[in-house]
C-alpha positions as CSV (number, residue, x, y, z in Angstrom):
1,M,187.4,112.1,78.5
2,N,184.4,109.8,78.3
3,K,183.0,110.3,81.8
4,K,179.7,108.6,82.6
5,K,177.0,111.2,83.4
6,K,175.0,110.2,86.4
7,K,171.2,110.5,86.1
8,D,169.7,113.1,88.4
9,I,167.8,111.0,90.9
10,S,165.1,112.8,92.8
11,I,165.3,111.8,96.5
12,S,162.6,112.3,99.0
13,I,162.2,111.4,102.7
14,G,161.3,107.7,103.2
15,D,163.0,106.5,99.9
16,I,165.2,103.4,100.1
17,V,168.3,103.8,98.0
18,L,171.3,101.7,97.1
19,V,174.5,103.4,98.2
20,Q,178.2,102.8,97.5
21,T,179.9,103.2,100.8
22,F,183.5,104.4,101.4
23,A,184.3,101.1,103.1
24,G,183.5,99.2,99.9
25,P,180.2,97.3,100.0
26,K,176.9,98.5,98.5
27,V,174.2,98.9,101.1
28,Y,170.4,99.7,101.2
29,E,169.7,102.9,103.2
30,K,166.4,104.6,104.1
31,I,166.5,108.4,103.8
32,I,165.2,110.0,107.0
33,S,165.8,113.7,106.5
34,L,167.5,116.2,104.2
35,E,170.6,117.6,106.0
36,N,171.7,119.9,103.2
37,E,170.1,119.5,99.8
38,D,172.3,122.1,98.1
39,K,175.4,120.0,98.9
40,G,173.6,116.7,98.5
41,W,173.7,115.4,102.1
42,Y,171.0,113.1,103.4
43,E,170.5,111.6,106.9
44,S,169.9,107.9,106.4
45,I,169.7,104.6,108.3
46,L,170.6,101.0,107.2
47,V,167.7,98.7,106.6
48,R,169.2,95.2,106.1
49,Q,171.1,93.0,108.6
50,K,173.4,91.6,105.9
51,D,174.5,95.1,105.1
52,I,175.5,95.7,108.7
53,D,177.4,92.4,108.6
54,A,179.1,93.3,105.3
55,L,180.2,96.6,106.7
56,R,181.5,94.8,109.8
57,E,183.6,92.5,107.6
58,A,184.9,95.7,105.8
59,S,186.3,96.8,109.2
60,V,183.6,99.3,110.1
61,P,183.4,99.2,113.9
62,Y,179.8,98.0,114.6
63,R,179.1,96.1,117.8
64,N,177.8,92.5,117.6
65,N,174.3,93.4,118.9
66,V,173.5,96.0,116.2
67,T,170.4,95.3,114.2
68,P,168.5,97.4,111.7
69,A,166.0,98.3,114.5
70,N,168.7,99.9,116.7
71,V,171.5,101.1,114.3
72,C,172.6,104.7,114.5
73,T,171.9,107.2,111.7
74,G,174.5,108.1,109.1
75,T,175.0,110.4,106.1
76,A,174.4,109.5,102.5
77,F,175.9,111.7,99.8
78,K,174.2,112.4,96.5
79,F,177.2,111.3,94.5
80,S,177.3,107.9,96.3
81,I,173.7,107.0,95.6
82,I,173.5,104.5,92.8
83,K,169.7,104.1,92.4
84,K,166.3,104.0,94.2
85,V,165.1,100.6,95.3
86,K,161.5,99.8,94.5
87,G,159.3,97.3,96.2
88,F,161.6,96.8,99.3
89,K,160.2,96.4,102.7
90,P,162.6,96.7,105.7
91,E,163.3,93.5,107.5
92,V,161.8,94.5,110.8
93,E,158.4,95.1,109.2
94,R,158.7,92.0,107.0
95,T,159.3,89.6,109.9
96,I,156.3,90.9,111.7
97,A,154.1,90.6,108.6
98,E,155.4,87.1,107.8
99,S,154.8,85.9,111.4
100,I,151.2,87.2,111.2
101,N,150.6,85.6,107.8
102,N,152.1,82.2,108.8
103,E,149.9,82.0,111.9
104,S,146.8,82.6,109.9
105,K,147.8,80.1,107.2
106,K,148.4,77.4,109.8
107,K,144.9,77.7,111.2
108,D,143.1,77.8,107.9
109,R,144.8,75.0,106.0
110,P,144.1,71.3,107.0
111,R,147.1,69.0,107.3
112,R,147.9,66.6,104.5
113,K,147.7,63.0,105.3
114,F,151.0,61.1,104.7
115,R,150.6,57.9,102.7
116,Q,153.0,55.1,102.3
117,P,154.2,54.3,98.8
118,K,152.5,50.9,98.9
119,E,149.2,52.5,99.6
120,I,149.6,54.9,96.7
121,I,150.4,52.0,94.3
122,K,147.3,50.1,95.5
123,R,145.1,53.2,94.8
124,V,146.6,53.7,91.3
125,K,146.0,50.0,90.4
126,A,142.5,50.1,91.8
127,T,141.5,53.1,89.6
128,K,142.8,51.3,86.4
C-alpha cells in the first residue's frame, strides 16, 4: 500500500516538461494550450529531434522528414508529466543563436599561428 504521491506540478503555457509516453521513451514537450485543465489534458509539441527519433524506434509512425519545427501537436496528460525542465532552449532557436554567435566569434578572434615542435624547443632554450 506504499504508493508514491506525485507532487502537484503547476503547469502553464510555454513550459517545457519531461513526459513519460505510452510508447515507452521519455520526451521533452512544450505546452501550447490547456485543453481541459479539470481532467489534466494539455496540448503540447515535441521540442527535440532525438525524441522524435526515439519515438520512431518505439514504432510510433512518424515520417522521415519530421523535425521539431514541423511536427504535429499532441496531448500530454497530467499523470504522465514527470517534471518541469528548467533552462532548456528548443533546438530550432538554439541552432539559430549558435550560428549567429559563431559568425561573430570568427570575425573578432585572430587566428593562432601554428609552430613546429622544433621552433618551440628553440624558443624555450633561448629563454633559459
